[in-house]
PDB file of N, CA, C and O in Angstrom:
ATOM      1  N   MET A   1      32.183   8.057 -28.489  1.00  0.00           N
ATOM      2  CA  MET A   1      31.207   9.093 -28.251  1.00  0.00           C
ATOM      3  C   MET A   1      29.784   8.537 -28.280  1.00  0.00           C
ATOM      4  O   MET A   1      28.957   8.905 -27.446  1.00  0.00           O
ATOM      5  N   GLY A   2      29.501   7.663 -29.224  1.00  0.00           N
ATOM      6  CA  GLY A   2      28.174   7.071 -29.342  1.00  0.00           C
ATOM      7  C   GLY A   2      27.817   6.228 -28.127  1.00  0.00           C
ATOM      8  O   GLY A   2      26.671   6.213 -27.679  1.00  0.00           O
ATOM      9  N   LEU A   3      28.822   5.523 -27.598  1.00  0.00           N
ATOM     10  CA  LEU A   3      28.594   4.678 -26.430  1.00  0.00           C
ATOM     11  C   LEU A   3      28.256   5.533 -25.203  1.00  0.00           C
ATOM     12  O   LEU A   3      27.410   5.156 -24.392  1.00  0.00           O
ATOM     13  N   ILE A   4      28.905   6.659 -25.076  1.00  0.00           N
ATOM     14  CA  ILE A   4      28.633   7.563 -23.953  1.00  0.00           C
ATOM     15  C   ILE A   4      27.216   8.121 -24.068  1.00  0.00           C
ATOM     16  O   ILE A   4      26.507   8.243 -23.069  1.00  0.00           O
ATOM     17  N   LEU A   5      26.809   8.458 -25.286  1.00  0.00           N
ATOM     18  CA  LEU A   5      25.465   8.977 -25.509  1.00  0.00           C
ATOM     19  C   LEU A   5      24.419   7.923 -25.171  1.00  0.00           C
ATOM     20  O   LEU A   5      23.404   8.238 -24.549  1.00  0.00           O
ATOM     21  N   LEU A   6      24.653   6.679 -25.571  1.00  0.00           N
ATOM     22  CA  LEU A   6      23.724   5.595 -25.249  1.00  0.00           C
ATOM     23  C   LEU A   6      23.648   5.365 -23.739  1.00  0.00           C
ATOM     24  O   LEU A   6      22.563   5.131 -23.207  1.00  0.00           O
ATOM     25  N   ALA A   7      24.767   5.429 -23.054  1.00  0.00           N
ATOM     26  CA  ALA A   7      24.789   5.254 -21.602  1.00  0.00           C
ATOM     27  C   ALA A   7      24.013   6.385 -20.926  1.00  0.00           C
ATOM     28  O   ALA A   7      23.268   6.152 -19.974  1.00  0.00           O
ATOM     29  N   PHE A   8      24.194   7.610 -21.423  1.00  0.00           N
ATOM     30  CA  PHE A   8      23.479   8.766 -20.872  1.00  0.00           C
ATOM     31  C   PHE A   8      21.967   8.609 -21.066  1.00  0.00           C
ATOM     32  O   PHE A   8      21.190   8.853 -20.143  1.00  0.00           O
ATOM     33  N   ILE A   9      21.561   8.208 -22.253  1.00  0.00           N
ATOM     34  CA  ILE A   9      20.133   8.013 -22.526  1.00  0.00           C
ATOM     35  C   ILE A   9      19.567   6.914 -21.633  1.00  0.00           C
ATOM     36  O   ILE A   9      18.462   7.041 -21.105  1.00  0.00           O
ATOM     37  N   HIS A  10      20.320   5.847 -21.470  1.00  0.00           N
ATOM     38  CA  HIS A  10      19.871   4.750 -20.598  1.00  0.00           C
ATOM     39  C   HIS A  10      19.711   5.228 -19.154  1.00  0.00           C
ATOM     40  O   HIS A  10      18.723   4.903 -18.495  1.00  0.00           O
ATOM     41  N   LEU A  11      20.671   5.991 -18.669  1.00  0.00           N
ATOM     42  CA  LEU A  11      20.599   6.511 -17.303  1.00  0.00           C
ATOM     43  C   LEU A  11      19.430   7.476 -17.138  1.00  0.00           C
ATOM     44  O   LEU A  11      18.762   7.458 -16.105  1.00  0.00           O
ATOM     45  N   GLN A  12      19.177   8.304 -18.121  1.00  0.00           N
ATOM     46  CA  GLN A  12      18.039   9.217 -18.075  1.00  0.00           C
ATOM     47  C   GLN A  12      16.730   8.429 -18.027  1.00  0.00           C
ATOM     48  O   GLN A  12      15.832   8.751 -17.249  1.00  0.00           O
ATOM     49  N   ASN A  13      16.632   7.416 -18.849  1.00  0.00           N
ATOM     50  CA  ASN A  13      15.435   6.574 -18.889  1.00  0.00           C
ATOM     51  C   ASN A  13      15.229   5.882 -17.545  1.00  0.00           C
ATOM     52  O   ASN A  13      14.107   5.820 -17.043  1.00  0.00           O
ATOM     53  N   THR A  14      16.292   5.370 -16.972  1.00  0.00           N
ATOM     54  CA  THR A  14      16.218   4.711 -15.670  1.00  0.00           C
ATOM     55  C   THR A  14      15.788   5.709 -14.594  1.00  0.00           C
ATOM     56  O   THR A  14      14.966   5.374 -13.740  1.00  0.00           O
ATOM     57  N   ALA A  15      16.322   6.910 -14.621  1.00  0.00           N
ATOM     58  CA  ALA A  15      15.966   7.935 -13.634  1.00  0.00           C
ATOM     59  C   ALA A  15      14.489   8.309 -13.747  1.00  0.00           C
ATOM     60  O   ALA A  15      13.811   8.472 -12.733  1.00  0.00           O
ATOM     61  N   ILE A  16      13.994   8.445 -14.964  1.00  0.00           N
ATOM     62  CA  ILE A  16      12.584   8.789 -15.165  1.00  0.00           C
ATOM     63  C   ILE A  16      11.690   7.664 -14.667  1.00  0.00           C
ATOM     64  O   ILE A  16      10.678   7.913 -14.012  1.00  0.00           O
ATOM     65  N   THR A  17      12.062   6.426 -14.977  1.00  0.00           N
ATOM     66  CA  THR A  17      11.280   5.269 -14.532  1.00  0.00           C
ATOM     67  C   THR A  17      11.245   5.192 -13.012  1.00  0.00           C
ATOM     68  O   THR A  17      10.186   4.969 -12.425  1.00  0.00           O
ATOM     69  N   LEU A  18      12.390   5.374 -12.375  1.00  0.00           N
ATOM     70  CA  LEU A  18      12.450   5.327 -10.910  1.00  0.00           C
ATOM     71  C   LEU A  18      11.662   6.475 -10.284  1.00  0.00           C
ATOM     72  O   LEU A  18      11.008   6.294  -9.257  1.00  0.00           O
ATOM     73  N   SER A  19      11.721   7.641 -10.893  1.00  0.00           N
ATOM     74  CA  SER A  19      10.960   8.783 -10.386  1.00  0.00           C
ATOM     75  C   SER A  19       9.467   8.487 -10.435  1.00  0.00           C
ATOM     76  O   SER A  19       8.735   8.798  -9.495  1.00  0.00           O
ATOM     77  N   TYR A  20       9.020   7.890 -11.527  1.00  0.00           N
ATOM     78  CA  TYR A  20       7.612   7.521 -11.663  1.00  0.00           C
ATOM     79  C   TYR A  20       7.221   6.489 -10.597  1.00  0.00           C
ATOM     80  O   TYR A  20       6.146   6.586 -10.004  1.00  0.00           O
ATOM     81  N   GLN A  21       8.082   5.517 -10.358  1.00  0.00           N
ATOM     82  CA  GLN A  21       7.797   4.498  -9.348  1.00  0.00           C
ATOM     83  C   GLN A  21       7.736   5.101  -7.949  1.00  0.00           C
ATOM     84  O   GLN A  21       6.911   4.690  -7.132  1.00  0.00           O
ATOM     85  N   VAL A  22       8.595   6.064  -7.670  1.00  0.00           N
ATOM     86  CA  VAL A  22       8.587   6.736  -6.365  1.00  0.00           C
ATOM     87  C   VAL A  22       7.269   7.489  -6.181  1.00  0.00           C
ATOM     88  O   VAL A  22       6.674   7.444  -5.104  1.00  0.00           O
ATOM     89  N   LYS A  23       6.813   8.180  -7.223  1.00  0.00           N
ATOM     90  CA  LYS A  23       5.549   8.906  -7.141  1.00  0.00           C
ATOM     91  C   LYS A  23       4.380   7.957  -6.933  1.00  0.00           C
ATOM     92  O   LYS A  23       3.475   8.245  -6.150  1.00  0.00           O
ATOM     93  N   GLN A  24       4.395   6.827  -7.631  1.00  0.00           N
ATOM     94  CA  GLN A  24       3.332   5.836  -7.452  1.00  0.00           C
ATOM     95  C   GLN A  24       3.346   5.284  -6.028  1.00  0.00           C
ATOM     96  O   GLN A  24       2.296   5.125  -5.406  1.00  0.00           O
ATOM     97  N   SER A  25       4.530   4.995  -5.525  1.00  0.00           N
ATOM     98  CA  SER A  25       4.643   4.462  -4.160  1.00  0.00           C
ATOM     99  C   SER A  25       4.170   5.476  -3.134  1.00  0.00           C
ATOM    100  O   SER A  25       3.496   5.111  -2.171  1.00  0.00           O
ATOM    101  N   ALA A  26       4.511   6.736  -3.325  1.00  0.00           N
ATOM    102  CA  ALA A  26       4.080   7.782  -2.398  1.00  0.00           C
ATOM    103  C   ALA A  26       2.559   7.916  -2.406  1.00  0.00           C
ATOM    104  O   ALA A  26       1.947   8.087  -1.352  1.00  0.00           O
ATOM    105  N   ALA A  27       1.951   7.840  -3.578  1.00  0.00           N
ATOM    106  CA  ALA A  27       0.495   7.924  -3.666  1.00  0.00           C
ATOM    107  C   ALA A  27      -0.148   6.724  -2.982  1.00  0.00           C
ATOM    108  O   ALA A  27      -1.166   6.866  -2.304  1.00  0.00           O
ATOM    109  N   PHE A  28       0.437   5.551  -3.156  1.00  0.00           N
ATOM    110  CA  PHE A  28      -0.089   4.343  -2.526  1.00  0.00           C
ATOM    111  C   PHE A  28       0.025   4.435  -1.009  1.00  0.00           C
ATOM    112  O   PHE A  28      -0.886   4.022  -0.291  1.00  0.00           O
ATOM    113  N   ILE A  29       1.132   4.971  -0.519  1.00  0.00           N
ATOM    114  CA  ILE A  29       1.328   5.140   0.922  1.00  0.00           C
ATOM    115  C   ILE A  29       0.275   6.092   1.483  1.00  0.00           C
ATOM    116  O   ILE A  29      -0.280   5.835   2.551  1.00  0.00           O
ATOM    117  N   GLU A  30      -0.005   7.176   0.784  1.00  0.00           N
ATOM    118  CA  GLU A  30      -1.024   8.120   1.242  1.00  0.00           C
ATOM    119  C   GLU A  30      -2.399   7.457   1.278  1.00  0.00           C
ATOM    120  O   GLU A  30      -3.179   7.680   2.204  1.00  0.00           O
ATOM    121  N   GLU A  31      -2.690   6.649   0.274  1.00  0.00           N
ATOM    122  CA  GLU A  31      -3.963   5.927   0.254  1.00  0.00           C
ATOM    123  C   GLU A  31      -4.059   4.979   1.444  1.00  0.00           C
ATOM    124  O   GLU A  31      -5.109   4.886   2.079  1.00  0.00           O
ATOM    125  N   LEU A  32      -2.974   4.279   1.747  1.00  0.00           N
ATOM    126  CA  LEU A  32      -2.961   3.367   2.891  1.00  0.00           C
ATOM    127  C   LEU A  32      -3.109   4.121   4.211  1.00  0.00           C
ATOM    128  O   LEU A  32      -3.755   3.629   5.136  1.00  0.00           O
ATOM    129  N   LYS A  33      -2.521   5.302   4.303  1.00  0.00           N
ATOM    130  CA  LYS A  33      -2.660   6.113   5.517  1.00  0.00           C
ATOM    131  C   LYS A  33      -4.112   6.526   5.733  1.00  0.00           C
ATOM    132  O   LYS A  33      -4.625   6.468   6.851  1.00  0.00           O
ATOM    133  N   ARG A  34      -4.777   6.949   4.635  1.00  0.00           N
ATOM    134  CA  ARG A  34      -6.193   7.328   4.744  1.00  0.00           C
ATOM    135  C   ARG A  34      -7.040   6.120   5.154  1.00  0.00           C
ATOM    136  O   ARG A  34      -7.938   6.227   5.990  1.00  0.00           O
ATOM    137  N   GLU A  35      -6.739   4.985   4.555  1.00  0.00           N
ATOM    138  CA  GLU A  35      -7.481   3.764   4.884  1.00  0.00           C
ATOM    139  C   GLU A  35      -7.248   3.373   6.343  1.00  0.00           C
ATOM    140  O   GLU A  35      -8.178   2.960   7.036  1.00  0.00           O
ATOM    141  N   ASN A  36      -6.025   3.504   6.797  1.00  0.00           N
ATOM    142  CA  ASN A  36      -5.686   3.171   8.176  1.00  0.00           C
ATOM    143  C   ASN A  36      -6.429   4.079   9.154  1.00  0.00           C
ATOM    144  O   ASN A  36      -6.927   3.613  10.178  1.00  0.00           O
ATOM    145  N   LYS A  37      -6.505   5.370   8.842  1.00  0.00           N
ATOM    146  CA  LYS A  37      -7.251   6.296   9.704  1.00  0.00           C
ATOM    147  C   LYS A  37      -8.720   5.913   9.766  1.00  0.00           C
ATOM    148  O   LYS A  37      -9.338   5.981  10.828  1.00  0.00           O
ATOM    149  N   ALA A  38      -9.283   5.511   8.632  1.00  0.00           N
ATOM    150  CA  ALA A  38     -10.690   5.105   8.613  1.00  0.00           C
ATOM    151  C   ALA A  38     -10.892   3.869   9.480  1.00  0.00           C
ATOM    152  O   ALA A  38     -11.886   3.779  10.201  1.00  0.00           O
ATOM    153  N   TYR A  39      -9.964   2.912   9.420  1.00  0.00           N
ATOM    154  CA  TYR A  39     -10.072   1.716  10.257  1.00  0.00           C
ATOM    155  C   TYR A  39      -9.915   2.052  11.730  1.00  0.00           C
ATOM    156  O   TYR A  39     -10.593   1.468  12.575  1.00  0.00           O
ATOM    157  N   GLU A  40      -9.024   2.987  12.046  1.00  0.00           N
ATOM    158  CA  GLU A  40      -8.853   3.397  13.439  1.00  0.00           C
ATOM    159  C   GLU A  40     -10.141   4.030  13.973  1.00  0.00           C
ATOM    160  O   GLU A  40     -10.550   3.759  15.102  1.00  0.00           O
ATOM    161  N   LEU A  41     -10.771   4.868  13.159  1.00  0.00           N
ATOM    162  CA  LEU A  41     -12.033   5.493  13.565  1.00  0.00           C
ATOM    163  C   LEU A  41     -13.116   4.436  13.763  1.00  0.00           C
ATOM    164  O   LEU A  41     -13.869   4.487  14.735  1.00  0.00           O
ATOM    165  N   GLN A  42     -13.193   3.487  12.846  1.00  0.00           N
ATOM    166  CA  GLN A  42     -14.173   2.407  12.982  1.00  0.00           C
ATOM    167  C   GLN A  42     -13.917   1.596  14.247  1.00  0.00           C
ATOM    168  O   GLN A  42     -14.861   1.225  14.945  1.00  0.00           O
ATOM    169  N   MET A  43     -12.649   1.316  14.548  1.00  0.00           N
ATOM    170  CA  MET A  43     -12.299   0.566  15.748  1.00  0.00           C
ATOM    171  C   MET A  43     -12.739   1.320  17.004  1.00  0.00           C
ATOM    172  O   MET A  43     -13.288   0.724  17.930  1.00  0.00           O
ATOM    173  N   LEU A  44     -12.496   2.634  17.030  1.00  0.00           N
ATOM    174  CA  LEU A  44     -12.892   3.422  18.191  1.00  0.00           C
ATOM    175  C   LEU A  44     -14.403   3.409  18.378  1.00  0.00           C
ATOM    176  O   LEU A  44     -14.894   3.335  19.505  1.00  0.00           O
ATOM    177  N   LYS A  45     -15.143   3.481  17.267  1.00  0.00           N
ATOM    178  CA  LYS A  45     -16.601   3.418  17.364  1.00  0.00           C
ATOM    179  C   LYS A  45     -17.049   2.065  17.898  1.00  0.00           C
ATOM    180  O   LYS A  45     -17.946   1.993  18.737  1.00  0.00           O
ATOM    181  N   LEU A  46     -16.430   0.997  17.415  1.00  0.00           N
ATOM    182  CA  LEU A  46     -16.827  -0.344  17.842  1.00  0.00           C
ATOM    183  C   LEU A  46     -16.457  -0.614  19.300  1.00  0.00           C
ATOM    184  O   LEU A  46     -17.120  -1.407  19.968  1.00  0.00           O
ATOM    185  N   LYS A  47     -15.412   0.035  19.793  1.00  0.00           N
ATOM    186  CA  LYS A  47     -14.967  -0.192  21.163  1.00  0.00           C
ATOM    187  C   LYS A  47     -15.682   0.692  22.184  1.00  0.00           C
ATOM    188  O   LYS A  47     -15.477   0.530  23.387  1.00  0.00           O
ATOM    189  N   SER A  48     -16.509   1.612  21.725  1.00  0.00           N
ATOM    190  CA  SER A  48     -17.147   2.535  22.662  1.00  0.00           C
ATOM    191  C   SER A  48     -18.063   1.765  23.618  1.00  0.00           C
ATOM    192  O   SER A  48     -18.752   0.825  23.220  1.00  0.00           O
ATOM    193  N   LEU A  49     -18.055   2.179  24.871  1.00  0.00           N
ATOM    194  CA  LEU A  49     -18.856   1.487  25.884  1.00  0.00           C
ATOM    195  C   LEU A  49     -20.345   1.589  25.595  1.00  0.00           C
ATOM    196  O   LEU A  49     -21.098   0.656  25.874  1.00  0.00           O
ATOM    197  N   ASP A  50     -20.777   2.720  25.035  1.00  0.00           N
ATOM    198  CA  ASP A  50     -22.195   2.866  24.685  1.00  0.00           C
ATOM    199  C   ASP A  50     -22.604   1.833  23.641  1.00  0.00           C
ATOM    200  O   ASP A  50     -23.670   1.228  23.749  1.00  0.00           O
ATOM    201  N   ARG A  51     -21.769   1.633  22.643  1.00  0.00           N
ATOM    202  CA  ARG A  51     -22.085   0.655  21.606  1.00  0.00           C
ATOM    203  C   ARG A  51     -22.069  -0.765  22.169  1.00  0.00           C
ATOM    204  O   ARG A  51     -22.937  -1.574  21.842  1.00  0.00           O
ATOM    205  N   ILE A  52     -21.092  -1.062  23.007  1.00  0.00           N
ATOM    206  CA  ILE A  52     -21.004  -2.399  23.602  1.00  0.00           C
ATOM    207  C   ILE A  52     -22.241  -2.671  24.443  1.00  0.00           C
ATOM    208  O   ILE A  52     -22.811  -3.761  24.389  1.00  0.00           O
ATOM    209  N   GLU A  53     -22.651  -1.678  25.218  1.00  0.00           N
ATOM    210  CA  GLU A  53     -23.852  -1.854  26.041  1.00  0.00           C
ATOM    211  C   GLU A  53     -25.088  -2.041  25.161  1.00  0.00           C
ATOM    212  O   GLU A  53     -25.933  -2.888  25.449  1.00  0.00           O
ATOM    213  N   TYR A  54     -25.194  -1.255  24.094  1.00  0.00           N
ATOM    214  CA  TYR A  54     -26.325  -1.386  23.182  1.00  0.00           C
ATOM    215  C   TYR A  54     -26.394  -2.789  22.579  1.00  0.00           C
ATOM    216  O   TYR A  54     -27.457  -3.409  22.557  1.00  0.00           O
ATOM    217  N   VAL A  55     -25.262  -3.283  22.094  1.00  0.00           N
ATOM    218  CA  VAL A  55     -25.235  -4.618  21.491  1.00  0.00           C
ATOM    219  C   VAL A  55     -25.588  -5.670  22.536  1.00  0.00           C
ATOM    220  O   VAL A  55     -26.347  -6.597  22.251  1.00  0.00           O
ATOM    221  N   ALA A  56     -25.046  -5.534  23.738  1.00  0.00           N
ATOM    222  CA  ALA A  56     -25.325  -6.503  24.792  1.00  0.00           C
ATOM    223  C   ALA A  56     -26.810  -6.533  25.139  1.00  0.00           C
ATOM    224  O   ALA A  56     -27.397  -7.606  25.279  1.00  0.00           O
ATOM    225  N   ARG A  57     -27.413  -5.364  25.278  1.00  0.00           N
ATOM    226  CA  ARG A  57     -28.826  -5.301  25.669  1.00  0.00           C
ATOM    227  C   ARG A  57     -29.766  -5.638  24.507  1.00  0.00           C
ATOM    228  O   ARG A  57     -30.637  -6.497  24.639  1.00  0.00           O
ATOM    229  N   GLU A  58     -29.588  -4.961  23.374  1.00  0.00           N
ATOM    230  CA  GLU A  58     -30.553  -5.038  22.287  1.00  0.00           C
ATOM    231  C   GLU A  58     -30.369  -6.270  21.398  1.00  0.00           C
ATOM    232  O   GLU A  58     -31.346  -6.890  20.979  1.00  0.00           O
ATOM    233  N   LYS A  59     -29.144  -6.610  21.120  1.00  0.00           N
ATOM    234  CA  LYS A  59     -28.908  -7.713  20.184  1.00  0.00           C
ATOM    235  C   LYS A  59     -28.735  -9.057  20.893  1.00  0.00           C
ATOM    236  O   LYS A  59     -29.140 -10.099  20.378  1.00  0.00           O
ATOM    237  N   LEU A  60     -28.130  -9.018  22.078  1.00  0.00           N
ATOM    238  CA  LEU A  60     -27.865 -10.263  22.787  1.00  0.00           C
ATOM    239  C   LEU A  60     -28.847 -10.522  23.923  1.00  0.00           C
ATOM    240  O   LEU A  60     -28.823 -11.592  24.532  1.00  0.00           O
ATOM    241  N   GLY A  61     -29.712  -9.547  24.213  1.00  0.00           N
ATOM    242  CA  GLY A  61     -30.719  -9.718  25.249  1.00  0.00           C
ATOM    243  C   GLY A  61     -30.163  -9.790  26.661  1.00  0.00           C
ATOM    244  O   GLY A  61     -30.790 -10.375  27.543  1.00  0.00           O
ATOM    245  N   MET A  62     -29.012  -9.212  26.882  1.00  0.00           N
ATOM    246  CA  MET A  62     -28.402  -9.253  28.210  1.00  0.00           C
ATOM    247  C   MET A  62     -28.996  -8.160  29.096  1.00  0.00           C
ATOM    248  O   MET A  62     -29.481  -7.141  28.603  1.00  0.00           O
ATOM    249  N   ILE A  63     -28.951  -8.387  30.403  1.00  0.00           N
ATOM    250  CA  ILE A  63     -29.403  -7.386  31.375  1.00  0.00           C
ATOM    251  C   ILE A  63     -28.336  -7.242  32.445  1.00  0.00           C
ATOM    252  O   ILE A  63     -27.476  -8.107  32.611  1.00  0.00           O
ATOM    253  N   GLU A  64     -28.409  -6.122  33.172  1.00  0.00           N
ATOM    254  CA  GLU A  64     -27.459  -5.928  34.264  1.00  0.00           C
ATOM    255  C   GLU A  64     -27.850  -6.824  35.421  1.00  0.00           C
ATOM    256  O   GLU A  64     -29.036  -6.986  35.706  1.00  0.00           O
ATOM    257  N   PRO A  65     -26.866  -7.409  36.091  1.00  0.00           N
ATOM    258  CA  PRO A  65     -27.191  -8.245  37.248  1.00  0.00           C
ATOM    259  C   PRO A  65     -27.680  -7.373  38.407  1.00  0.00           C
ATOM    260  O   PRO A  65     -27.287  -6.214  38.536  1.00  0.00           O
ATOM    261  N   GLU A  66     -28.538  -7.946  39.240  1.00  0.00           N
ATOM    262  CA  GLU A  66     -29.031  -7.204  40.396  1.00  0.00           C
ATOM    263  C   GLU A  66     -28.016  -7.191  41.523  1.00  0.00           C
ATOM    264  O   GLU A  66     -27.970  -6.244  42.308  1.00  0.00           O
ATOM    265  N   GLU A  67     -27.204  -8.231  41.609  1.00  0.00           N
ATOM    266  CA  GLU A  67     -26.164  -8.278  42.631  1.00  0.00           C
ATOM    267  C   GLU A  67     -24.959  -9.035  42.084  1.00  0.00           C
ATOM    268  O   GLU A  67     -25.068  -9.807  41.131  1.00  0.00           O
ATOM    269  N   VAL A  68     -23.812  -8.795  42.707  1.00  0.00           N
ATOM    270  CA  VAL A  68     -22.575  -9.395  42.232  1.00  0.00           C
ATOM    271  C   VAL A  68     -21.963 -10.199  43.359  1.00  0.00           C
ATOM    272  O   VAL A  68     -21.888  -9.715  44.488  1.00  0.00           O
ATOM    273  N   LEU A  69     -21.527 -11.408  43.080  1.00  0.00           N
ATOM    274  CA  LEU A  69     -20.849 -12.242  44.066  1.00  0.00           C
ATOM    275  C   LEU A  69     -19.350 -11.986  44.010  1.00  0.00           C
ATOM    276  O   LEU A  69     -18.765 -11.906  42.930  1.00  0.00           O
ATOM    277  N   LEU A  70     -18.736 -11.858  45.174  1.00  0.00           N
ATOM    278  CA  LEU A  70     -17.293 -11.715  45.239  1.00  0.00           C
ATOM    279  C   LEU A  70     -16.667 -13.076  45.500  1.00  0.00           C
ATOM    280  O   LEU A  70     -17.386 -14.063  45.658  1.00  0.00           O
ATOM    281  N   LYS A  71     -15.353 -13.148  45.549  1.00  0.00           N
ATOM    282  CA  LYS A  71     -14.663 -14.413  45.745  1.00  0.00           C
ATOM    283  C   LYS A  71     -15.045 -15.095  47.054  1.00  0.00           C
ATOM    284  O   LYS A  71     -15.145 -16.321  47.101  1.00  0.00           O
ATOM    285  N   ASP A  72     -15.260 -14.324  48.115  1.00  0.00           N
ATOM    286  CA  ASP A  72     -15.574 -14.932  49.402  1.00  0.00           C
ATOM    287  C   ASP A  72     -17.081 -15.098  49.586  1.00  0.00           C
ATOM    288  O   ASP A  72     -17.564 -15.260  50.707  1.00  0.00           O
ATOM    289  N   ASN A  73     -17.829 -15.056  48.458  1.00  0.00           N
ATOM    290  CA  ASN A  73     -19.279 -15.277  48.424  1.00  0.00           C
ATOM    291  C   ASN A  73     -20.084 -14.221  49.160  1.00  0.00           C
ATOM    292  O   ASN A  73     -21.239 -14.474  49.503  1.00  0.00           O
ATOM    293  N   LYS A  74     -19.521 -13.048  49.415  1.00  0.00           N
ATOM    294  CA  LYS A  74     -20.273 -11.948  49.984  1.00  0.00           C
ATOM    295  C   LYS A  74     -20.976 -11.216  48.854  1.00  0.00           C
ATOM    296  O   LYS A  74     -20.419 -11.049  47.769  1.00  0.00           O
ATOM    297  N   LEU A  75     -22.175 -10.790  49.106  1.00  0.00           N
ATOM    298  CA  LEU A  75     -22.950 -10.095  48.087  1.00  0.00           C
ATOM    299  C   LEU A  75     -22.650  -8.603  48.138  1.00  0.00           C
ATOM    300  O   LEU A  75     -22.486  -8.026  49.213  1.00  0.00           O
ATOM    301  N   VAL A  76     -22.582  -7.996  46.975  1.00  0.00           N
ATOM    302  CA  VAL A  76     -22.391  -6.558  46.858  1.00  0.00           C
ATOM    303  C   VAL A  76     -23.507  -6.023  46.004  1.00  0.00           C
ATOM    304  O   VAL A  76     -23.754  -6.546  44.917  1.00  0.00           O
ATOM    305  N   ASP A  77     -24.198  -4.983  46.466  1.00  0.00           N
ATOM    306  CA  ASP A  77     -25.293  -4.403  45.690  1.00  0.00           C
ATOM    307  C   ASP A  77     -24.794  -3.375  44.722  1.00  0.00           C
ATOM    308  O   ASP A  77     -25.586  -2.785  43.986  1.00  0.00           O
TER     309      ASP A  77
END
């Protein structure tokens, strides 16, 4: 009888420990999801054409070309 009681207590303790670990893992997953969404938003902002143009013009000093050469050396305005 004592051995059965000890086994039951051990199983209860194991179940409580695993339940706590599951809750911790779920909270960590939610934190990672929020972080991932923030990174996705940052990526979209960085990829925006307006931002790319701003960086090219203001930070890199680039300008739009006046004309473009094609493969057969014909000019396109």
